[in-house]
C-alpha positions in Angstrom: 51.6 -31.5 -47.7 50.1 -34.2 -50.0 50.6 -33.7 -53.8 48.4 -35.4 -56.3 49.9 -37.4 -59.1 50.1 -35.7 -62.5 47.9 -38.4 -64.0 45.0 -36.6 -62.3 45.4 -33.3 -64.1 46.1 -33.4 -67.9 48.5 -30.5 -68.4 48.7 -29.2 -71.9 52.4 -29.7 -72.2 53.9 -28.1 -75.2 54.5 -30.2 -78.3 54.2 -29.2 -81.9 51.0 -31.4 -82.0 49.3 -29.6 -79.2 50.2 -26.0 -80.0 46.9 -25.8 -81.6 45.3 -25.9 -78.1 46.5 -22.3 -77.8 45.0 -19.6 -80.0 48.2 -18.4 -81.7 47.0 -16.8 -84.9 49.5 -14.1 -86.1 48.2 -10.9 -87.7 51.6 -9.8 -89.1 54.5 -11.5 -90.8 56.7 -10.6 -87.8 54.3 -12.5 -85.4 54.3 -15.4 -87.8 58.1 -15.6 -87.7 58.0 -15.2 -83.9 55.5 -18.1 -83.5 57.6 -20.3 -85.8 60.8 -19.6 -83.8 59.3 -20.5 -80.5 57.9 -23.7 -81.9 61.3 -24.7 -83.2 63.0 -23.8 -80.0 60.5 -25.9 -78.1 60.9 -28.9 -80.5 64.7 -28.6 -80.2 64.3 -28.6 -76.4 65.9 -25.2 -76.2 63.6 -24.1 -73.5 65.7 -21.2 -72.3 65.5 -19.5 -75.7 61.9 -20.5 -75.9 61.2 -18.8 -72.6 63.3 -15.7 -73.4 61.8 -15.2 -76.8 58.2 -15.2 -75.4 59.2 -12.8 -72.6 60.9 -10.5 -75.0 57.8 -10.5 -77.3 55.5 -9.7 -74.5 57.7 -6.9 -73.3 57.9 -5.5 -76.8 54.2 -6.0 -77.6 52.2 -5.7 -74.4 49.0 -5.1 -76.2 49.3 -7.9 -78.7 46.3 -10.1 -79.3 48.6 -13.1 -78.7 49.4 -11.9 -75.1 47.0 -14.1 -73.1 47.7 -17.2 -75.1 51.4 -16.7 -74.8 51.1 -16.1 -71.1 49.1 -19.3 -70.9 51.8 -21.1 -73.0 54.6 -19.8 -70.9 52.8 -20.6 -67.6 52.2 -24.1 -68.7 55.8 -24.4 -69.6 56.8 -23.2 -66.1 54.4 -25.9 -64.7 56.3 -28.5 -66.7 59.5 -27.1 -65.3 57.9 -27.2 -61.8 58.5 -23.5 -61.4 55.3 -22.7 -59.6 56.0 -19.1 -58.8 56.8 -18.2 -62.5 53.8 -20.3 -63.6 51.4 -18.6 -61.2 52.9 -15.2 -62.1 51.9 -15.8 -65.8 48.6 -17.4 -65.0 47.6 -14.4 -63.0 48.4 -12.1 -65.9 45.9 -13.7 -68.2 42.9 -11.5 -68.6 40.9 -13.5 -71.2 38.2 -15.6 -69.5 38.3 -18.0 -72.5 42.1 -18.4 -72.4 42.0 -18.8 -68.6 39.4 -21.5 -68.9 41.5 -23.4 -71.4 44.3 -23.6 -68.8 42.2 -23.5 -65.7 43.1 -27.0 -64.6 46.8 -26.3 -64.8 46.3 -22.9 -63.1 44.3 -24.6 -60.2 46.9 -27.3 -60.0 49.6 -24.7 -59.6 47.7 -22.9 -56.9 47.0 -26.2 -55.1 50.6 -27.2 -55.2 51.6 -23.7 -53.9 49.0 -24.2 -51.1 47.2 -21.0 -52.2 43.8 -22.6 -51.3 41.8 -19.5 -50.8 43.0 -18.0 -54.2 42.2 -21.4 -55.8 38.6 -21.1 -54.6 38.3 -17.6 -56.0 39.9 -18.5 -59.3 37.9 -21.7 -59.7 34.5 -20.1 -58.7 33.7 -18.6 -62.2 34.7 -21.8 -64.0 32.8 -24.5 -62.0 30.5 -25.2 -64.9 33.4 -25.7 -67.3 33.7 -29.1 -69.1 30.3 -30.2 -67.7 29.0 -31.1 -71.1 32.0 -32.1 -73.2 34.6 -33.4 -70.7 33.2 -35.0 -67.6 36.7 -36.1 -66.4 38.0 -32.5 -66.6 34.9 -31.3 -64.9 35.5 -33.8 -62.1 39.1 -32.7 -61.7 38.1 -29.1 -61.4 35.6 -29.8 -58.7 38.0 -32.2 -57.0 40.6 -29.4 -56.7 38.0 -27.0 -55.5 36.8 -29.5 -52.9 40.3 -30.4 -51.9 41.2 -26.8 -51.3 38.2 -26.4 -49.1 39.4 -29.6 -47.3 42.8 -28.0 -46.8 41.3 -24.9 -45.3 39.3 -27.1 -43.0 42.4 -28.6 -41.6 44.4 -25.4 -41.4 45.3 -24.9 -37.7 45.8 -21.2 -38.3 42.1 -20.7 -39.0 39.6 -20.3 -36.2 37.6 -23.3 -35.2 34.3 -22.1 -36.5 35.7 -21.3 -39.9 37.4 -24.7 -40.1 34.1 -26.5 -39.3 32.3 -24.5 -41.9 35.0 -25.3 -44.5 34.9 -29.0 -43.5 31.1 -29.2 -44.0 31.4 -27.5 -47.4 34.2 -29.8 -48.4 32.2 -32.8 -47.3 29.3 -31.6 -49.4 31.5 -31.1 -52.4 33.3 -34.4 -52.1 30.1 -36.3 -51.6 28.7 -34.8 -54.8 31.5 -36.0 -56.9 30.1 -38.7 -59.1 31.3 -42.1 -58.0 32.7 -43.5 -61.3 35.2 -40.6 -61.4 35.9 -40.3 -57.7 39.6 -40.7 -57.1 41.2 -42.4 -54.2 42.5 -39.0 -53.1 39.0 -37.7 -52.9 38.0 -40.7 -50.7 41.0 -40.2 -48.5 40.1 -36.5 -48.0 36.4 -37.3 -47.4 37.4 -40.0 -44.8 39.5 -37.5 -43.0 36.8 -34.9 -43.1 34.3 -37.3 -41.6 36.8 -37.9 -38.8 37.4 -34.3 -38.0 33.7 -33.6 -38.0 33.3 -36.6 -35.6 31.3 -38.7 -38.1 33.4 -41.6 -36.9 31.2 -44.4 -38.3 31.3 -42.9 -41.9 35.0 -42.2 -41.6 35.9 -45.7 -40.5 33.6 -47.2 -43.1 35.3 -45.2 -45.8 38.8 -46.2 -44.7 37.7 -49.9 -44.8 36.5 -49.3 -48.4 39.9 -47.7 -49.2 41.6 -50.7 -47.6 40.0 -52.9 -50.3 40.4 -50.3 -53.2 44.0 -49.5 -52.4 45.7 -52.8 -51.7 49.1 -51.2 -51.3 47.7 -49.1 -48.4 45.4 -51.8 -47.0 47.2 -52.3 -43.7 47.5 -48.5 -43.2 43.8 -47.9 -43.9 42.7 -50.7 -41.7 44.8 -49.2 -38.9 43.1 -45.8 -39.4 39.7 -47.4 -39.5 40.4 -49.3 -36.3 41.8 -46.2 -34.6 38.6 -44.3 -35.5 36.4 -47.2 -34.4 37.8 -46.8 -30.9 35.7 -43.7 -30.7 32.4 -45.4 -31.2 32.7 -49.2 -31.3 35.6 -50.5 -29.3 34.7 -54.2 -29.8 34.7 -53.6 -33.6 38.0 -51.8 -33.3 39.5 -54.8 -31.5 38.4 -57.0 -34.3 39.9 -54.7 -36.9 43.2 -54.5 -35.0 43.2 -58.3 -34.9 42.8 -58.4 -38.7 45.9 -56.1 -39.0 47.8 -58.5 -36.7 47.0 -61.4 -39.0 48.4 -59.3 -42.0 51.6 -59.1 -39.9 53.3 -56.1 -41.6 54.3 -52.6 -40.6 51.4 -51.9 -38.3 51.1 -55.3 -36.7 52.9 -54.4 -33.5 50.9 -51.2 -33.0 47.7 -53.0 -33.8 48.5 -55.7 -31.3 49.3 -53.1 -28.7 46.0 -51.3 -29.3 44.0 -54.5 -29.3 45.6 -55.5 -26.0 44.6 -52.1 -24.5 41.1 -52.4 -25.9 40.5 -55.9 -24.7 41.5 -54.9 -21.2 39.4 -51.7 -21.3 36.4 -53.8 -22.6 36.8 -56.2 -19.6 37.4 -59.0 -22.1 39.9 -60.6 -19.8 39.5 -64.1 -21.0 40.0 -63.1 -24.6 43.1 -61.1 -23.6 44.5 -64.1 -21.8 43.9 -66.3 -24.8 45.7 -63.8 -27.0 48.8 -64.0 -24.8 51.0 -66.1 -27.1 50.1 -64.1 -30.2 50.8 -60.8 -28.4 54.1 -62.0 -27.0 55.2 -62.8 -30.6 54.1 -59.5 -32.0 54.8 -56.9 -29.3 58.2 -55.3 -29.0 60.5 -56.1 -26.1 59.7 -52.6 -24.6 56.0 -53.2 -24.6 55.9 -56.8 -23.3 56.1 -55.8 -19.7 52.8 -54.0 -20.1 51.3 -57.1 -21.5 52.2 -59.0 -18.3 50.8 -56.2 -16.3 47.4 -56.3 -18.1 47.4 -60.1 -17.9 48.0 -59.9 -14.2 45.1 -57.5 -13.8 42.9 -59.7 -16.0 43.6 -62.8 -13.9 42.9 -60.7 -10.8 39.5 -59.7 -12.2 38.7 -63.3 -13.0 39.7 -64.3 -9.4 42.5 -66.4 -10.7 44.9 -65.1 -8.1 47.7 -67.5 -8.6 48.2 -66.6 -12.2 47.7 -63.0 -11.4 50.6 -63.2 -9.0 52.9 -64.8 -11.6 52.1 -62.2 -14.3 52.4 -59.2 -12.0 55.7 -60.5 -10.6 57.0 -61.0 -14.2 55.9 -57.4 -15.0 57.6 -56.0 -11.9 60.9 -57.7 -12.8 61.1 -55.3 -15.8 58.8 -52.4 -15.0 61.3 -49.5 -14.9 59.6 -47.7 -17.7 56.1 -48.1 -16.3 56.1 -46.2 -13.0 52.3 -45.8 -12.9 51.6 -49.4 -13.7 54.3 -50.5 -11.3 52.5 -49.0 -8.3 49.1 -50.4 -9.5 50.8 -53.9 -9.7 52.2 -53.6 -6.2 48.8 -52.5 -4.8 47.1 -55.4 -6.6 49.6 -57.9 -5.2 49.0 -56.3 -1.8 45.3 -56.8 -2.2 45.8 -60.4 -3.2 48.1 -61.0 -0.2 45.6 -59.5 2.1 42.7 -61.5 0.6 44.7 -64.8 0.8 46.3 -63.8 4.0 49.7 -64.5 2.4 52.2 -62.6 4.6 55.2 -63.8 2.5 53.8 -62.1 -0.6 52.7 -59.1 1.5 56.3 -58.7 2.8 57.7 -59.0 -0.7 55.4 -56.2 -1.9 56.1 -53.9 1.0 59.8 -54.4 0.6 59.5 -52.7 -2.8 58.0 -49.6 -1.3 60.4 -46.6 -0.8 61.7 -46.0 2.7 60.4 -42.5 2.8 57.8 -40.3 1.1 55.2 -43.0 0.9 51.9 -42.1 -0.7 48.4 -42.8 0.7 48.0 -46.1 -1.1 51.3 -47.4 0.2 50.3 -46.4 3.7 47.0 -48.2 3.2 48.9 -51.4 2.2 51.1 -51.2 5.3 47.9 -50.7 7.4 46.4 -53.8 5.8 49.6 -55.7 6.4 49.5 -54.7 10.1 45.9 -55.8 10.5 46.8 -59.1 8.9 49.8 -59.6 11.1 47.6 -58.9 14.1 45.1 -61.4 12.9 47.9 -64.0 12.5 49.1 -63.1 16.0 52.4 -61.8 14.7 52.1 -59.0 17.1 55.7 -57.7 16.8 55.4 -57.1 13.1 51.9 -55.6 13.5 53.2 -53.2 16.1 56.1 -52.1 13.8 53.5 -51.4 11.0 51.2 -49.4 13.3 54.1 -47.5 14.9 55.4 -46.5 11.4 52.0 -45.3 10.4 51.4 -43.3 13.6 54.8 -41.6 13.0 53.6 -40.7 9.5 50.3 -39.4 10.9 48.5 -41.6 8.4 44.8 -42.3 9.1 45.6 -41.8 12.7 42.1 -42.6 13.9 42.0 -46.1 12.4 45.6 -46.9 13.1 45.3 -45.8 16.7 42.3 -48.0 17.1 44.1 -51.0 15.6 47.2 -50.3 17.7 45.1 -50.0 20.9 43.3 -53.2 20.0 46.6 -54.9 19.4 47.7 -54.0 22.9 44.3 -55.3 24.1 45.0 -58.6 22.4 48.4 -58.7 24.0 46.6 -58.3 27.3 48.6 -55.1 27.9 45.4 -53.6 29.3 47.1 -50.6 30.9 48.5 -49.3 27.6 45.4 -50.4 25.7 43.2 -48.4 28.1 45.5 -45.3 27.6 45.4 -45.5 23.8 41.7 -46.1 23.6 41.2 -43.1 26.0 43.5 -41.0 23.7 41.4 -42.1 20.7 38.1 -41.2 22.4 39.5 -37.8 23.4 41.2 -36.9 20.1 38.5 -38.3 17.8 35.2 -37.6 19.5 33.4 -38.1 16.2 35.1 -41.3 15.2 33.0 -43.7 13.2 33.9 -46.6 15.5 33.8 -44.6 18.8 31.3 -47.0 20.3 33.8 -49.9 19.7 36.6 -47.8 21.2 34.5 -47.1 24.3 33.7 -50.7 24.7 37.4 -51.7 24.5 38.3 -48.8 26.8 35.9 -50.0 29.4 36.9 -53.7 28.9 40.5 -52.8 29.4 39.7 -51.0 32.6 37.5 -54.0 33.7 40.4 -56.4 33.1 42.7 -54.2 35.1 40.2 -54.2 37.9 39.7 -58.0 37.8 43.4 -58.5 37.8 44.3 -56.2 40.7 41.1 -56.7 42.8 41.8 -53.4 44.5 39.3 -50.8 45.5 41.4 -48.1 43.8 41.2 -49.9 40.5 37.5 -50.6 40.9 37.0 -46.9 41.6 38.9 -46.1 38.4 36.6 -48.6 36.6 33.6 -46.7 37.8 35.1 -43.4 36.5 35.8 -45.0 33.1 32.3 -46.4 32.8 30.8 -43.0 33.6 33.1 -41.4 31.1 31.8 -43.9 28.5 28.2 -43.3 29.5 28.8 -39.5 29.0 29.2 -40.3 25.3 25.5 -41.1 25.0 24.9 -39.8 21.5 27.6 -42.3 20.2 26.3 -45.3 22.1 23.6 -47.6 21.1 20.8 -48.3 23.6 22.3 -51.8 24.0 25.8 -50.3 24.9 24.3 -47.9 27.4 22.5 -50.7 29.2 25.6 -52.9 29.1 27.7 -50.1 30.6 25.1 -49.4 33.2 24.9 -53.0 34.2 28.7 -53.2 34.5 28.6 -50.1 36.7 25.9 -51.7 38.9 28.0 -54.9 39.1 31.1 -52.9 40.1 29.2 -51.1 42.9 28.0 -54.5 44.1 31.6 -55.7 44.2 32.4 -52.6 46.3 29.5 -53.6 48.6 27.7 -50.4 47.6 24.4 -52.4 47.5 22.0 -49.4 47.4 23.7 -47.8 44.4 23.9 -51.2 42.7 20.2 -52.0 43.4 19.1 -48.5 42.1 20.9 -49.0 38.8 19.5 -52.5 38.3 16.0 -51.3 39.0 16.5 -48.5 36.5 17.8 -51.0 34.0 14.7 -53.2 34.3 12.6 -50.3 32.9 14.7 -50.4 29.7 14.3 -52.6 26.7 17.0 -55.2 27.5 18.3 -58.2 25.7 17.3 -61.5 27.2 20.8 -62.0 28.4 21.1 -58.6 30.1 17.6 -59.0 31.5 18.7 -62.3 33.1 22.0 -60.9 34.4 20.2 -57.9 35.9 17.8 -60.1 37.9 20.7 -62.3 38.9 22.6 -59.3 40.2 19.6 -58.1 42.1 19.1 -61.6 43.6 22.7 -61.4 44.9 22.2 -57.9 46.2 19.2 -59.0 48.2 20.7 -62.1 49.6 24.2 -60.8 50.3 23.4 -57.1 51.0 20.0 -57.4 52.8 19.5 -61.1 53.7 16.2 -60.8 52.0 15.4 -64.4 50.9 12.0 -63.6 49.5 13.4 -60.9 47.1 16.3 -63.2 46.3 14.0 -66.0 45.2 11.8 -63.6 43.3 14.7 -62.2 41.1 16.5 -65.6 40.9 13.2 -67.2 39.6 12.8 -64.3 37.0 16.4 -64.8 35.8 15.7 -68.5 35.2 12.4 -67.7 33.5 14.3 -65.3 31.2 16.9 -67.9 30.2 16.7 -71.4 31.8 19.9 -72.7 30.3 22.5 -69.9 31.0 25.9 -70.8 32.2 26.1 -71.6 35.9 22.3 -71.8 36.1 22.9 -74.9 38.3 24.3 -72.7 41.1 21.2 -70.6 41.0 18.9 -73.6 41.2 20.9 -75.0 44.1 20.7 -71.6 46.0 17.0 -71.5 45.4 16.6 -75.1 46.7 18.4 -74.2 49.9 16.5 -71.0 50.3 13.1 -72.7 49.8 14.2 -75.6 52.1 15.6 -73.5 55.0 14.2 -70.0 54.7 10.6 -70.3 53.8 7.9 -69.2 56.2 4.9 -71.3 56.8 6.3 -74.4 55.1 7.7 -74.8 51.6 6.5 -76.0 48.2 8.1 -79.5 47.8 7.5 -79.7 44.1 9.2 -76.3 43.4 12.0 -77.1 45.8 12.5 -80.5 44.1 12.5 -79.0 40.7 15.3 -76.6 41.5 17.4 -79.4 43.0 16.8 -81.6 40.0 17.8 -78.8 37.7 21.0 -78.3 39.7 21.8 -81.9 39.3 21.3 -81.7 35.5 23.6 -78.7 35.5 26.3 -81.0 37.1 26.4 -79.2 40.4 27.9 -81.0 43.4 25.0 -82.0 45.6 25.1 -83.4 49.1 24.0 -87.1 49.3 21.3 -86.4 51.8 19.7 -83.9 49.4 19.9 -86.5 46.6 18.2 -89.1 48.8 15.5 -86.5 49.7 14.9 -85.8 46.0 14.8 -89.5 45.1 12.2 -90.1 47.8 10.2 -87.2 46.5 10.1 -88.5 43.0 9.3 -92.0 44.1 6.7 -91.3 46.7 5.2 -88.0 45.7 5.6 -87.9 42.0 5.5 -91.6 41.3 8.3 -91.0 38.8 10.5 -94.0 39.3 12.8 -93.3 36.4 13.8 -89.9 37.9 14.2 -91.6 41.3 16.5 -94.2 39.8 18.5 -91.4 38.0 19.0 -89.6 41.3 20.0 -92.7 43.3 22.4 -93.9 40.6 24.1 -90.5 40.9 24.3 -90.7 44.6 25.3 -94.4 44.7 27.7 -95.2 41.9 27.9 -99.0 41.8 31.6 -99.1 41.3 32.2 -97.5 44.8 29.7 -99.7 46.7 32.3 -102.1 47.8 33.8 -99.6 50.1 30.8 -97.3 50.9 27.8 -99.6 51.1 27.3 -99.6 54.9 26.1 -96.0 55.3 23.7 -96.2 52.4 22.2 -99.7 52.9 18.6 -98.4 52.9 19.1 -96.3 49.8 20.7 -99.2 48.0 17.7 -101.4 48.8 15.4 -98.6 47.5 17.3 -98.5 44.2 17.0 -102.2 43.9 13.3 -102.1 44.4 13.0 -99.3 41.9 14.9 -101.4 39.4 12.5 -104.2 40.0 9.5 -101.9 39.7 10.6 -100.8 36.2 11.5 -104.3 35.1 15.3 -103.8 35.2 15.7 -107.0 37.2 19.3 -107.6 36.1 20.4 -104.3 37.6 18.3 -105.1 40.7 20.1 -108.5 41.1 23.5 -106.9 40.5 23.2 -104.3 43.2 21.7 -106.7 45.7 24.4 -109.2 45.2 27.0 -106.5 45.8 25.3 -105.7 49.0 25.2 -109.4 50.0 28.9 -109.5 49.4 29.2 -106.6 51.9 27.1 -108.5 54.4 29.3 -111.6 54.2 32.5 -109.6 54.2 31.7 -107.3 57.1 29.3 -109.4 59.4 30.2 -107.4 62.5 28.8 -104.1 61.1 25.4 -103.1 62.4 23.5 -103.9 59.2 19.7 -103.2 59.3 18.3 -105.0 56.3 20.2 -108.2 55.5 17.0 -110.4 55.6 15.1 -108.0 53.3 18.0 -108.0 50.9 18.2 -111.8 50.8 14.4 -111.9 50.4 14.8 -109.7 47.3 17.7 -111.8 46.1 15.6 -114.9 46.5 12.8 -113.4 44.5 15.1 -112.4 41.7 16.7 -115.9 41.4 13.2 -117.4 41.5 12.2 -115.1 38.7 15.2 -116.4 36.7 14.1 -120.0 37.6 17.4 -120.4 39.5 15.4 -122.2 42.2 18.3 -123.7 44.1 19.8 -120.3 44.9 16.3 -118.9 45.5 15.7 -121.6 48.2 19.0 -120.8 49.8 18.2 -117.1 50.1 14.7 -117.8 51.3 16.1 -120.2 54.0 18.6 -117.5 55.0 15.7 -115.1 55.6 13.8 -117.6 57.7 16.9 -118.9 59.5 17.0 -118.1 63.2 13.5 -116.6 63.0 11.1 -117.9 65.6 8.2 -115.7 64.4 6.6 -115.1 61.0 5.2 -111.7 62.0 7.5 -109.8 59.6 6.2 -110.0 56.0 9.5 -110.8 54.3 10.1 -113.7 56.7 6.6 -115.1 56.2 6.8 -114.8 52.4 10.3 -116.4 52.4 9.0 -119.4 54.3 6.0 -119.8 52.0 8.1 -119.5 48.8 10.7 -121.9 50.1 8.0 -124.4 50.8 6.5 -124.0 47.3 9.8 -124.3 45.5 10.6 -127.5 47.4 7.1 -128.9 46.7 7.5 -128.2 43.0 10.9 -129.9 42.9 9.4 -133.2 44.2 8.4 -136.2 42.1 5.2 -138.2 42.7 7.1 -140.9 44.5 8.4 -138.3 46.9 5.0 -137.6 48.4 5.2 -139.8 51.5 4.5 -138.8 55.1 7.8 -140.2 56.2 9.8 -138.1 53.7 11.9 -135.6 55.7 11.4 -132.9 53.0 7.7 -133.4 53.2 7.8 -133.3 56.9 9.8 -130.0 56.8 7.4 -128.5 54.3 4.4 -129.4 56.5 6.0 -128.0 59.6 6.8 -124.7 57.8 3.3 -124.4 56.3 1.7 -125.2 59.7 3.8 -122.6 61.5 2.8 -120.0 58.9 -0.9 -120.9 59.5 -0.6 -120.7 63.2 1.5 -117.5 63.4 -0.8 -115.5 61.2 -0.7 -111.7 61.1 -3.1 -109.6 59.1 -0.4 -107.4 57.9 1.2 -110.3 56.1 -1.9 -111.5 54.4 -2.6 -113.3 52.1 0.7 -115.2 53.0 -1.0 -117.1 55.9 -4.1 -117.9 53.9 -2.0 -119.2 51.0 0.2 -121.3 53.4 -3.0 -122.8 54.9 -4.4 -123.7 51.4 -1.0 -125.2 50.5 -1.0 -127.2 53.7 -4.5 -128.6 53.0 -3.5 -129.6 49.5 -0.3 -131.3 50.6 -1.8 -133.1 53.6 -4.8 -134.3 51.6 -2.5 -135.6 48.9 -0.6 -137.7 51.4 -3.8 -139.4 52.5 -5.1 -142.7 51.1 -7.0 -141.9 47.9 -10.2 -143.5 49.4 -10.1 -141.0 52.2 -8.9 -138.0 50.2 -12.2 -136.1 50.0 -13.1 -136.7 53.7 -9.6 -135.6 54.8 -9.6 -132.5 52.7 -13.1 -131.5 53.9 -12.0 -131.9 57.4 -8.9 -129.8 56.9 -10.8 -127.1 55.1 -13.4 -126.9 57.8 -10.6 -126.7 60.5 -8.9 -124.0 58.4 -12.1 -122.0 58.4 -12.5 -122.4 62.1 -9.0 -121.2 62.7 -9.3 -118.1 60.5 -12.7 -117.3 62.0 -11.7 -117.9 65.6 -11.2 -115.0 68.1 -10.2 -117.1 71.1 -6.4 -116.6 71.4 -4.6 -113.3 71.7 -3.2 -113.8 68.2 -6.7 -114.4 66.8 -8.0 -111.2 68.5 -5.2 -109.1 67.3 -5.7 -110.5 63.8 -9.4 -109.6 63.7 -8.9 -106.3 65.4 -6.5 -105.2 62.7 -9.1 -105.9 60.0 -11.2 -103.0 61.3 -8.5 -100.4 60.6 -7.2 -101.7 57.3 -9.7 -101.8 54.4 -7.2 -103.3 52.0 -6.5 -106.3 54.3 -10.2 -106.6 55.0 -10.8 -107.1 51.2 -8.1 -109.8 51.1 -9.5 -111.6 54.2 -13.1 -111.6 52.7 -11.9 -112.8 49.3 -9.9 -115.7 50.7 -12.7 -116.7 53.1 -15.1 -116.8 50.1 -12.6 -119.0 48.3 -12.4 -121.2 51.4 -16.2 -121.5 51.6 -16.4 -122.3 47.9 -13.8 -125.1 48.2 -15.7 -126.5 51.2 -18.9 -126.7 49.1 -16.9 -128.4 46.2 -15.3 -130.9 48.6 -18.7 -131.7 50.3 -20.1 -132.4 46.9 -17.2 -134.8 46.3 -17.8 -136.5 49.7 -21.5 -136.9 49.0 -20.6 -138.7 45.7 -20.8 -135.7 43.4 -23.9 -134.1 44.9 -25.1 -132.0 42.0 -26.8 -129.4 44.1 -23.6 -128.8 46.1 -21.5 -128.8 42.9 -23.7 -126.2 41.3 -23.6 -124.0 44.4 -19.8 -124.4 44.4 -19.5 -123.6 40.8 -21.6 -120.5 41.1 -19.6 -119.4 44.1 -16.3 -119.8 42.2 -17.5 -117.9 39.1 -18.8 -115.1 41.2 -15.4 -114.9 42.9 -13.7 -115.2 39.5 -15.6 -112.1 38.2 -13.8 -109.9 40.7 -11.2 -107.7 39.0 -8.6 -107.6 41.8 -7.6 -111.2 41.9 -3.9 -112.0 42.4 -2.3 -114.9 40.4 -2.7 -117.4 43.3 -6.5 -116.8 43.4 -7.0 -116.8 39.7 -5.1 -120.1 39.3 -6.8 -121.8 42.2 -10.3 -120.7 41.1 -9.7 -121.9 37.6 -8.4 -125.3 38.9 -11.5 -125.8 41.1 -13.9 -124.8 38.2 -12.1 -127.2 36.0 -12.3 -130.1 38.5 -16.0 -129.5 39.0 -16.6 -129.4 35.2 -14.7 -132.7 34.6 -16.7 -134.6 37.2 -20.1 -133.6 35.8 
């Protein structure tokens, strides 16, 4: 009960100077003496006699005209003495409206202090207009008491809610009407409270903020009330107001700090709460500081600052005995952090704080997460302990059973894994992850089957797959197809080819993934080849598997099988290109290929496809250079092919290297039945000649010619010609003498080449003859040069035209069946005729007509597009000589 200060209500306390406020006019001498006595008693502070004298008078003169004034006087006296009951007793006896109005403020004050609010409203009602014109302050006080009584009824819990609300609204209306200049602080306090209880929170808080400024002694208290009310409609504003109270730092600072802390967290102002940590630690009591650490830990957690969250939450847990609810939340938050960061040390620390028995659902969830993490970290023993504990508690049995069964699967305990997944499927037929359970169930059974390789286990696998397929409504189309394929594969392994083929053909009518489509065709290809020896169907499905996915694992084996099938089991011949393609793909897949197949493929690429690079690739695979020292003999021909391929693609260094290794073998093992040493040495000579290593080139050319009595073989003929040319080019002008042994050797070699001509070797013999003419003419006296050369050229023509000897006849007969050699023969004969003309012109002292004819003949010959370097060079030289001599 709040009492108002007496400064608000001006009581007419009795003094001799104020007795005039009462209408004490005696009508008899006795009354005059009576009035005089009571005045003196009062002035002498003899209040007991004063009171008794008035009471006796009223008893003796109940109908006296002084009665109401004396009652008022006596009631006011009792008010001064703070005897409310006696005061109210006398106030109530006053019958005169005028007298009652004189003391109405004191009367109402007495009723207010006696908490007789309803009576106060009734007594005040007739006097509400009093003092309105002559005493505004008294008028205000009367209305204030009236409004305050209405306020007291509004907050009276004994009244029904509806009546309280009505009284509150009336009180608000009355208090709001009180003129501002006279409005007391008490009125403002009441109005602020009324706004609050009628849920006008903004007005209530605003008024308390005004009171905080108007009533400095109560500033902190009013700010606290304002902030508390602001929490109903503007929490950020409330937090600011609480912070203002914290800065004041008086009685409400701790509560304000606490409330601000709670508000900042509720408002998700985690950063602001974290920044306020030091201020809150200074302000909060020891008992409330643990809660601060809890909220800071949660704030750091929300901001993903997990390290600081752990520190704060651990600090909280070290002194959390009075915060049971928050203690659990902190543990669960730490468990979540541990799970997120996969921190088993922290996780173990959290779970160690759980009770041994009577765990709640969240604790079980944390243990479950711990078990899953242990399983992930391959701490299988710890995971098994967690899952076993949860299964005993019958917590979330469906998920725990799945994880436990999967743990057994990870441990490769496929027998128990299969049993637990089967249990899960049977006990939880509507499980959310039933499809996964079925997959692991079948996979466990498959692993058992692959491990035992017994028909009994394979039969059980078939039963398990069929059990899984019976759960059609829980399986995706992809899973159904995968299980059906596995069933077909198992039947195949049991040699039940018909059942396997039927399932595969059914599968091919479904919408399959590219992988399963490929595997299905592969299985069918194996069924046809191993079950029915049907090569055509095997090839059909193997080809489709490769079309579906050309790069699947072990595709090389399929390519190799197709190669062998095409090569050995194709009716009416086989497609070389397709067969070669499969063998080449098998090679690229790193399959082990027989050398004879590699040599076959290299020949195909070289001769059929003209793809020399691939041919080289195959031969390099078949003939690793580092092993040629020990293995060259069986592969002499293939080594030579590889050398020629190197040369054809301008890899002369590789060509030379491989030929030299072969030459080493020839020299090291001369007793072996080598087939091609001369050809190899011929190729070696050409490579050294290309590198201008003429000394070595001549040695190898001579080795080819050595012990050869005939130049019928092309490489021997070419070697003889090139050896002669190299020797010629190495001579100086002074060396050109008939008696020079080297010249003599060259002439003999060129002459032999001319005599032993063979069409197949052309143009070697033609070029040898021209070289012979040039050399022999050069050895002649300059004065006889032209005549000698003409003679030699004419004899040369005669020899190459003659058909007298057997060699001549064979030579010209061969021309008829070889168009390429016929072209060579005709071209060189035209060159010969042209040179005869040019030489005749020279003999006849530069006969212009003959020279012109010769020049025309050379130019016509020069216009041909198929001239080799020898022809081009010789024609250009002849034209140049003719031009210079004109």
